[in-house]
N, C-alpha and C positions, 0 to 999 in steps of 0.2 A: 232322434237323440243318439249321440255317440256312446261307445262303450270301449274306450281305449284299453282298459285293463281286463276286459272279458269277465265282468262280474255278474252278468245276467244269470239267474238261476230260478228254481221253483221250490216252493214248500207247500206242504199239505196240512191243513188244520180243519178238523171236524168234517173230513171228506171233501173239502173244497181246495183246489189247487190255485196258488197265487204265484205270479212272477215277482221277483224282488231283486234289488241290487245287493249282492252277497258280499258282506265284509269278510267272510271266511275265504272266499276266492281271492279277494284283494290281499288278504293276510298271507297268501302264498308268496306274495312279492314284497310285502312290507311287514314289519313287526307291529301288529295292531294290539296285541295283548296289553301293552303298556299304556294305551290311550284311555283317558277318562271316558266315562259313559257319555257325557255331553258332547265330546268331540266325535265320538262314533256317530252320533245323530247328525252332526254337521257334515261328516264325511259321506254318509249315505245320501244326504241331500244333494251334495255335489255330484256324486256318481249318477244319480237319477236324472239330474238336469244338465249333464255334460252336453254342450252343443258346439264347442270349439270357439265360441265367441264370448258369451257371458260367463260360461264355466268351461275351463280348459283342463287338460291333463296336468298342467303345471300346478294349478290350484289344488287339485286332488292330491298330488304328490306332496305338496306343502303341508297339508293336514296330516297325511299318512306318516310323514317324517317329522311331525311336530316336536319342537324342542321346548321342553317344559320351562326352562329358565330364560329363554330368549325373549327380548322385547318384541311385542307385536309389530310386524312390519309388512305382512302379506295380506293383501285384500282378497276376500272371497265374496261371492254372491250367495245370499241365503234366501230361499223361497219358502215361507211358511205355508203349511197346508190349509190354514183357515185363519179367520180374523174374528175376534169378539169385540163388541162395542158396548159401552154403557151410554145412557141417553144424553148425559151432559156433553160428552165428547162425540157421541154417535150422531146426534142431530146435525151438528155442523158438517160431519162427514157426508151425510145424505144431502145436505144443502149443497155442498161442493159438487157432489156427483150430479145433482140436478142442474147446477150452473154449468158443469162441463158438458151436459147434453145440449144446452143452449149454445155453448161456445163451439162445440165440435160441428154443429150444423152451420154456424157462421163461417167456419174454416173449410167448409165443403164436405164434411163427413156426415155420418148417419147417427141420429140420436141413440139408436139402440146399440151402437158400438160401446156405449158407456154402460157397463154392467159389471158387477163383481165376478171375476173369473174364479176366485177362491171362495168357498163358502163363507158368508158373513152373517153373524148372528148378533143382534142387538138386544140387550136386556134393559128394560126401563126400570131403573132402580135408584136414580139419583134425585127424583123429583118430589118424593114424599118428604114432608117436614113435620116436626113434632109441634104442631099447634095445640092439640089436645093431648092430655096425659092423665094418668092416675084414675082411670075409670074404664069400665067394660066398653063404653061407647067410643073410647079414644080412637080405636082403629078405624071405625066407620066414618067418624068425623074427619079424620085426617085424609082418608081416601077421597071422600066427597070434596074436600077443599082442593086436593091434588088435581082431580079431574076438572074442576072449575077453573083452576089457574092455568091448566096446560092443554085446553081444548085445541088450540091452533097447532101446537107442536104435535100432539097425538094424531090430529087429522093428517098432518104432513107425513108422519111416519106410516100411517095406514096407506097413504098414497104410495110411498116408497115400497112398501111390502108388496103392493100389486104391480108397480111399474118395473121394478128391477128383478131380474133373474138371480137366483143364488143368494137371496137376501131374505132373512127371516127376523121377526120381531117377537120377543117374549114380552107380553103386556105387563102393565103395572100390577102390583099386589101379588107377585110371584116369588121374588127373592132378590138377593144381591148377585150381580153378574158373576163374581168369582165362585160363589157357592153353587150357583146354577151350572156353571162351567164344570165344576168338580163333580157334582152329583149327576149331571145328565149330558151336557154337551160334549165333554171330552171323549175321544175315541181311544186314546193311547196308541193304537195302531189303526191306521186308515185302510180301508179296502175300497178301491175305486178303479174305474176304467181309464187306461192310458193307451192311446193308439189302438183301441179295440181289444186290449188284453186286460185281464183282471190282475191288478197289482196290489201288493201290501207294502206299506211304508209308514214310518213313524208319524204320529200326530204331532205337529208343531204349530205354534200359534203366536200371532201378534195380537195385542190387545190395546185399546185406547185408554187404558187405566194402568198406572204403574204397578198395581198389585195383581196384574195378570200372572205374575210369577207364582201365585198360589198354586197353580196347576202343576208346577214343578214337583210338588209333593207326590203326585201320581206318576212321575216319570216322564211327563210331557214337557219338552223343551219349549219355552216361550217367555216373552217378556213384554213389558209395556213400551209402546212407541207413541209418538205424536200422531194426531189424527191424520196429518198429511202423509206420513209414512205408511200408516194403515191403509189409507186410500190407494196409495201406489201399489201396495201388496194385493189389495182387492182387485186392482186393474192389471195384475199379472206382472208387475215390475219387481224384480229381485231387490233385496236390500243389501247394500254394500256394507261390509264390516271387516275389521281386521281379525285374523285368527287370534282368539283371546288367550290370555294366560288363565290357568285353572287352579284355584285354591282348593285343596282337599281339606275337609273338616271331618276328622275322625271322632266318632261318638262311641264311648264305651260305657259299661255299667247301666244302671237304670235309675229313674227319678226316685227321690226319697219320699217318705210319707209327708203328705201335706203340700207337696210341690206340684205346680201345674205346668202345662205346656206354655202358658203365657210367661211364667217365670223363666222357663227355658229359653224362649225366643228373645226375651229382653237381655238375657245373658249372652246369647249368641250374637245379637246385634251389637252389644257393647264390645265384644271380643273382635268382631270383624271390622267394626269402625276403627278400632285402635290399630289393627293391622294395616288397613287401607286396601279396599278391594274395588274401588271405582273402576268400571270398565272391564272387570274380570268376571269369569264364571266362578261360582262356588259350588262344590259338589260334596255331598254328605255320604259317608261310608262308615264301615266298621261294625263291630259286633253289637253296638248299642242300638242299631237300627231295628233289631228284632224286638226290642222293648218299646218301640215308638209306634203307636197306632197311626194309621194313614192320616187321620185328622190332625194329629200332633205334627206330622211332617208338613202337612199343608199350612199349619200355623207358622212354622219356621220359614217355609218357602215364601209365604205371603209377604214377609217383611224384608225381602231382598232389597227393595229400594231404600229401606231404612238403614241397612248395613252397607248400602252403596253398590252392591253387585248388580251385574246385568241379570243374573239368575241365581237361584239357590236350589239346586236340583237333587232329587233322590232317584236312585235307579229302580227299575221294575223288579219286584220280588214277590214272594207268596202273599205278603201283606197287601200289596197292590191288587192282586187277584181277589183276595178276600173282600176288599172294599168294592171292587167292581161287581162282585156277586151281591154284596149287601145292598148296594145302591141300584139294583134292579137291571144291570146290564145283561144281555143275552148270553147264554152258555156258548153260542157260536163265537161271539165277540171275545169272550174270556179265553176260549181255546186259541183263537188267533193271536191274542196278545202274548200268551205263554209260548206258543210255538215260535212266533217271530222273535221274541226277546232272546230265547235260547239259541235259535239259529244264527243270530247276529252277534252273539257274545255280549248281549246287553242285560243279561239276567244277573242279579246280584248274588254273589257267593262269598260269604264272609271269610271262607277258608282259601279263596283263590289269592294269587299274587296281587298285591295292591297296585293300582295304576300309578303312573308317574304324575306328580303334581308340581306346579310352579313353587308352591310352598304348602306346608301342612300345619294346621292347628289341631289340637286334641282337647276334648272335654269329657271328663267323667261325669255322666249325668247325675251321679250321686252327690256331686259338689254343688249343684244348683240350689239356690235358696229363694224363698218367697221375695218377690221384688215388684217394684213399680218403676215407671220412667217419667221424669218430669223435672221441672215444671214447664219446659218449653221445647224439648227435643226428645225424640224416641230413643236416641242412643244414650241419654243421660240416666242410666239405671241407678236406682237407689234401693237398698234393702228395705224391707218392710219396717224393720226396727229403726231405720234412719229417716223415714218420711217426715216425721215431726221436725227434726233438725233441718232437713232440706227445705221444708216450708218456711221455717224461721229465717234461714239464710236468704231465701228468695224474697221474703217480704221485709227484710231488714232495712233496706234503703228507704222504703215508704214509711215505716214506723219511726225511723230515725228523724226523717223530715218532720213528722208530726210532733215528735217529742221536742224538737227544736222550736217549732211554732208554738207549742203549748207550754213550753217551759217545764216539761215533764221528763224527769230522768229515769222513769220506770224501766226496769229491765224486761227481758222477754218472758221470764217465767216467775212464778211465785217462789217464795222461800222454799228451799229444798229441791228446786229444779223441776217439780211436777207441775203440769198444766192444770188450770182450774176449769176443767171441762164441765159445762152445764151450770156454772155459777153465773150470777149476774155480771160480775167483773170479767172482762175479757182477759185471757191468760197473757195477752201482750200488754195489758194495762191501757189499751187505747184501741182505736179502730172499731168501735162498736156503735150500732144504731138500733134503737128499739123499733120493732116492726109488728104490726097486727095484720093477720091474714086468715080469713075463713074461721074466725072465732079463736084463733091462737095468737098469743102475744109472746114474742121472743126477741132475743138479742141477736142480730145479724152481725157477724164479726169478720175480721181478717181471717182467712182460712176456712170460713164456712163453705161447705160443699153445696153449691146451689144447683148443680147438674150431676146426676149419677145415671149413666147410660150404658146398658148392655147393647152394644152396637158393633157393626162393621164385620166384614168378611173374616178378619183375622181370627176371631174367636167364636162367632156364632155358627161356624161350620163344625165346631168341635164339641161333640156330645159330652165329653168328660167335664169341660168347664161350664157348659150350659146346665147340665144336670147337677153339677157341683154347686152352682149358684142356687138352683132350686132347693137343694138339700140344706144349704145355709139358711135360706128363707124359711124352710119348714121348721128347723130347729129354733130360729129366732122367733117365729110366730108362736110357737109353743110356749115360749117364755114371755110372750106379750110385747115383744119389740116390734116397732114399725119404723119406716123412714121418717126422718125429722120433717116437720111441716114446711121448711124452707127449701127442701130438696126437690128438684124437678126430676122425676124418675121415668125411665122408659126402657122397653125392650124392643129392639128392631131385629127380629129373626132373619137369618140369611136365606131361609127357605121355609115353605110350609111344612116340610118334614120336621123341622125343629118344633113347630107348634104341636104337631101330632105326637111326638114323643114326650113333650112336656105335659100334654093333656093325658096321655096314656098312663103316665106315672103319677098323675095327680099333683105334679109340682108346679104347674102353671097357676093353679089356685093358691098354692102356698106363696108363690111370688107376688100374686095379687094381694094377699093378706098383708104383706109388708110394704105395699105401694107400687110394685112393678107390674104394669100392664103392657100388653102388646100395643104399639102405636103405629106400626106399619111394617111393610116388607121392603126394606131398602137400607141405604147407607146412613141415613139420618144424621145423628150427632157427629159422627166421625168426619163427615165432610162439611160440617158447619150448618147442617139442616136441623139444628137443635131447637129452632123456633124461639119465640120471645120468652123471656123470663116473666113470671107473673108480675103485674104492674107494681104491687107492693114491694116485691123483692128488688125489682129494677130501681125503684125510687130510693130504697134504702142503700143500695150499692152506690148510687150516684151521690146521695147526700153525704155519705161517710167516706167517699172515695175509697171504698173497701177493695182489698185484694182478695176477692172470693175465688172459689176453685171449682173445677169439674174433675170427676173421676170417671173414666170411660174405658171400655174394653176395646178401644180402637188401635190404629197403627200410626196415627199422626196427631201431634199435639203442638204444632207450631203456633207461635204467638198470633192471636187474633183469629185463629182458624175455627175453634169450637164455638165461641160466642164472643162478640166484641166487648161485652161487659165483664168477661171472665178472664182474669189475668194469669191464673195458674191452672195448668191442665196436666193431669197425671194419667198415664196409661196403666191399666191394671187388668187382672183376670176378672171374669164375671163374678166369681164368688167374692172377690175383694171389692168390686163395685157395690154389691149388696151391703157388705160390711161398712163401707164408708157412708153409704146412705143412712144406715142405722145410727152411726156415730154422728154424722152431720158436720164433721169438721176434719181438717188435716192436722189440727193442733192436738194430736193424740198419738200415743205409741200403742198401736193395737197389739203389740206382742206382750205388753205388761199392764196396760190400763184397761179398765172395764169399758166395753162398748156401750153399756147402758145398764139399767136396772130392770129386773123382772117385776111381775105383778106383786111379788112379796117384798119388793125393795132390795132384793139380793143382787149383788154385782153379777153381770154376765160378761164373760171374757170371750174373745174371738175363738180360743181353743175349745170353748164349751159348745160352740155352734158349728165348728168346722168338721165336715165329714171326713171319714177315713178313705184311703184309696180303695179299700175293699168295698166300702159302701157304694162308692161311685161306680166301680166295676160291676157290682151286682145289679145296680140300677140300670146301667147301660145294657147288660145282658138280656134283661127282660123288657127293654123299651123299644128297640129298633129292629125292623125287619124289612126285607125287600119290598113287601107289599106297599109299605108307606111311600117308597120312592115311585113305584109303578103307578100308584093312584095319583100322586101329585104331578107327575110328568106326562101322564097319558095324553093330555091335550094342552101341552104347555104353550103352544103358539096361538091357541084359540082365544083366550081371554074371557072375561066375564061380560055380563050384559052391558055394563057401562062402556067398556071398550068397543064392543060391537055395534053400539048405537051411534058412535061418532061418525058423522058424515065426512067423506073424503073424496077428492076429485079423481077422475080417471085420465088416461092418456100417457104417452111416452114422455112428453115434455110438461113440466110442471107449470101451471098457470099462476104466476106470481101475483100477489095482491099487496095492498098497503098494510101488511101485518107488521106489528112491532115484535113479533117472535121469529118470523121466517122472512128472509130477504135475499134476493139475488146478490151475492157479494161482488165486489169490484175487481177481483183478482185478474179477470180475463178481459177487462175493458181495454179496447184498443189493441188487443193482441193480434199479431200477424204471424205468418209462418216464418218470417225472417227474424233472426236474432239481433238484438241490440248489442253493441260492443260493451264489454266490461270496462268501465272507466275508473280512474282514480277518483277519490273523494276529496273535494276541495272546499274550503270555507265552511266546514261543518261546525255546528254548535253542540254542546253537550245538553241533552234533555235531562239527564240526571247523573249524579256521581254517588255511587252506593258503596257500602262496606261489604263485609263478608256475609255469606249464608243468606243472600237474597233468594228467596224461594219462588217457585211458580205461584204460590199463594200470595206473595207480595206483588208479582207482576200481573198475573192473569186476573180478570174480573171475577170476583167470587163473593158469595154472601149476599146480604141485603143491599138494596139500592136506596141511597139517601135522596130525599126529594130536592135538596139543595146542591146535589152533585151534578156534574155535566150530564150524566146519564139520566138522572132524575128530571132535570130541566128539559131534556129532549123528550122523555116520555110524556111529561105534562103538556109539552107543545103539541104532542100527537093526540091529546085528549084522554090520556090514561090517568085515572085517579091513583094517587099514591098508595092507597090500600090494595090496588091491583098491580103494583109494580112487580110482584113476585121476586125471584132472585136473579142475579147475573147468570148463574148456571142454567136456569130455565130459558134464558134469552140468548144462548150461544149461537142460535141460528140467525141473529140479526147483528150485522157488523156495526151499524150505527150506534147501537147500545154498547156493544162490547169494546169498541175502540175508546169510547168515553170512559170506560171503567178500567182500562189498562193502566197499571202503576197507580191505582187509586186506593190501595189497601190502607186502612186506618193506622197501621203500625209501621209502614215503610218510612225510612228516614233518608231523605235526599241531603247529602253532605254539602251541597251547594248552599243550603239554608242553615241557619244557626239553630239547631235543636228542634226544628219543626218536624212534627210527625204527620204522616198522611201524604196523599198524592199531589204534592205541590212542587214547583220548581221556580227558578229564576229566569225570566225572560231577559237575557243579558243586555241586549241593546237598550231596553227601556228601564232596566233595573227594577222591574215590577215582579212581585211574587204572585203567582197565579196557579190554577190547577194545571197539571201536566198536559191534559188534553187541550186546554185553551192555549197554552204556550206553544204546543205542537202545531196547532192550526195557524197561530200567528206567524210562526216560522215558515209554515207552508206558503202563506200569502207572500212572505218576503223571499220565497224561493231559496230557503236556507236548508241544506241537508242536515241531518241530526245523527249523533252517535250517543251511546251510553257507555259510561265508565263504571267498573265494578271490581269487587275484591274476589275472594276465594269462593268456590262452590256456587257460582252463579247459576241459578235455575234449578236448584235442588227441589225435590218434591214431586208432586203428581205430574203425570205426563200431559200437561195441559197445552194443547196446540194453540190456544188463544194467547198464551204468553208470547208466542212467536208471531201469530197473526196480528195481534194488537200492536206489537212492536213495529211491524212493517207498516201498518196503516197509519201509525203516528208519524211516519216519515223517517224512521231510523234506518240508516244505511249500514251501520256497523256497531257491534258491541265489543268493547275491549275489556276483558276481565282477567283476573289472576288465574282462574280456572273455571271450567264449566261442568255442570252435571251433564252426563252423556245424552240423555233424551233431549234436553233443551237445546244443546248445541246442534244436534241433528235437526231439530225442528226449525231453528233459525236458518240453517242451510236450506231446508226444504221450502222456506218462504222467501229465499233470495236475500236474506240479511247476512252480512259477512261477520262471522265470529273470529275474533283475534284474542291472543293472550299476551300479556306482558312477558318480557324475558324473566327468567328465574331470578328471584331476589328483588325484582322491581314491582312497583305498583304506583297508583296515582299519588299516594302520599310521599313515597320515597323520591318520586320525580318532581314533587312540588307542584302538582297540578291542582288548581282550584275548581276546575270545571267551567270557568268563565272565559277560557281562551277560545280562539278559533283553531280548528284542527284540519290539517291536510294529511290524508293517508295516501301515499304514493308507492309506486313500484308493484302494483297488483298483477301486472303482466297478463292481463286478460283472464285472470282467475287462476293462473298456473303458479303464481309465486308462493313459496313456502314462508317468505318473510316480507314484511312491508315496513316502510319508514313513516313515522308520524312526526309532524312538526306542529307544536302547540304554540300559538302566537298570542301573547297577552296584549291588553289594550295599550300598554306603553311601548309596544313593538318588540319587546324581548321575546326570544324564542327558546323553546326546549325541544330538542330532537332526540327521538329514541326509536328503537326497533321493536316490532311486535311479530309474533308468530301468526301466520294465516292458518286458521283451523279448518281448512277444506282438506280432509284427511285422505280422501280416495279419489281416483279419477272420476268415478260416478258422481261424487259430491261436487266436483269442479264442473262437471257437465250440468248438473241441476242448477248450480249457481249461474252459469252462463245463460241458461234458459229463463232465469228469473224465478225459478222454483221448480219443485218436483212435479206439480200438477201441470204446469205449462209444458214441461218436458213430455209428460205422458200424452197430453192433448195433441201436441205436434206429431207424436208418433202415430196416434190413432187416427188423426186426420188424413193419414195416408201419404204424406209427402215428407221427404227427408229434409230436416232442418239444416241450415248452413252451419 
């Protein structure tokens, strides 16, 4: 490696000497004090990887001379130190690596060339589902079902753990990937051998889940990428990126009484969404940091995808060291982190000169108020006192249509404006169904909370809100309150440490008293693994066409994500999840109306059962210690008896079989060392015309598989009983299933059809409406290329590589949108699909496109064009011509596109021959 600026130096920590790329030495030539913390990490990464080809002195100087206000225009290569995977996105990564071993052999290489070069750790956390709940046996029942459903996947992962070097698997029933990462996997500063010398360098990470940013709370730079970009990083390929703009977020003051970290993150999310930070780094600083526990910082960092930033990072300071010590890291590691951060000018000092930022926001923590977000988007924050009105506004259209149908002119509320909670008449005067369940008879109504879930990495990593929920439950149980019988309650801890401290404080029993039992260690409800509603509830919802709700402590509440029968979803802190389970409805103002009545018939208000900040702090102080972490992570990769009893094959090359879970994908079929020419796209048809905010939840196969869907019909043809379908997420390792579920979301709306919801399109030549997959296959038979047209923020949401993989396998050559979410655009490029954007001020509607035209996209110039021409020809021969921006943003991306994708590029490199 080169060292143009002579930055090699040594530091000593705990008696051990390390080599490192010194920013202090570079600072003798450039003014680095003004650089934000996150850019110092990027700068060190370039210094350490300078080779004169991928990383040159020019790129190093560009970061060192970073202009805060300038538009990003300089490409750099970033190489993360490690990769973390969750099993839904991780299984297809391992499938692709296995397929690459086959392919590299066909191209004349050696199978063992395909290994992760950077440490790769996969945490199985997405497979558990809430089938059982509300009892002490729920956890065991759900784990048993999980292992039954996923034997083939788990066998394959056990093969991968043996076959690949530098690859480890954290077995099921351990925790959520981001919490395991925070509590155990993260190093903050790496110590490793480089060319025979012991080096120290920052821990940086790519993750195949968008909430990888949670680790930013510990000062680790990392973000979510698509599976294909993660695979490339695992295989030693740098990721190309533009030097980002950095938004500074200054925090002052401290949170007021009764306000949680969840309230804070929902406020931050709303502020940053309003500003617009897509593609930017966000960096938190200021005197308020000393009042934020590490878990609070991780809560804020976790939701960077929701506020749209690439990352939301906090610098290393004493609180970070305190957390490393609390979570059982070694004193040697802690000493290295402190010495390295101080030597590199990465240690946070609130009295130091503030770095330069592209722009700065400021928030006094004392101004944060109790909040939720919903009913459909995480950035739609609503104050606790305004939730009832938010619910009424959301359900208004439905109730209005019912009033019109029934001739009922009833208003939303009873006389005086208060809701009739608990009375037989619904407060809306309609939308009510009588239901009997387990000996209880009750009225299920619009706004009834049918799911209350303490779930997801966002909050289950945070002892303050978890113990706060336990204290709310304790006070409620003492007054005789319990969750309403129509509420499906659950706790999905992010790690076993959470269970330990809930048990140690006695608060797990208190949560159980009000109906909240542990159902599994995984993401559960937040990713749609909420499981089925009880049959009686499901029937009532359907009969009344009810707009029922969920309240969850998650980070995502997009339409159709939590549960297909639940139309309104609100994000809330764990204590508020408990409160809404007790109330059983959104049609209540918890700030002034009673949550219920105690044994003596006296009203119980939220303020009566809400713990003080001091109560929570005192409980935390006596609840958590390093021994808990050391015990739970001592054998974290070993797994329990169920895991170790799973049979798995041996050998460097996987022996594929006729599994409906694991299949050799077709990406490398017919691949040679020679490149095909990049040609213009002619005579294409639109597979879909979509509006704004089409998320990866809409595009990527997710949730349950319907037996009458293309994927369901395929599985039945393979002899799979519908009860054994499992979820799309669990079958991500089989392209036959996944391609059939792409664009199959029940809530997606294809504007080529008139008001139709679901994964349907128009096969234009025949005029027939059909499933998108069926139409795509028909077009494939007709040798017709496909495109997709879309609005703003296309691909928002989780970093789901199948949103891009499925798009490719359907035959889509290009996607033209008003704007793209960062990860999804990158994933499309990585799969060889061309992303384009309409010119500013233009979209499909303004151009008068119906989606029924034939499309020619010309002027691609072998992938080098920045702009292309689109000609849309209608059936009557009339033409509309317009320009689009070609969103291949860097030379590396153009190279990937010419190869047909990033994996093909890597394969050709590893096969040992230079591609044309």
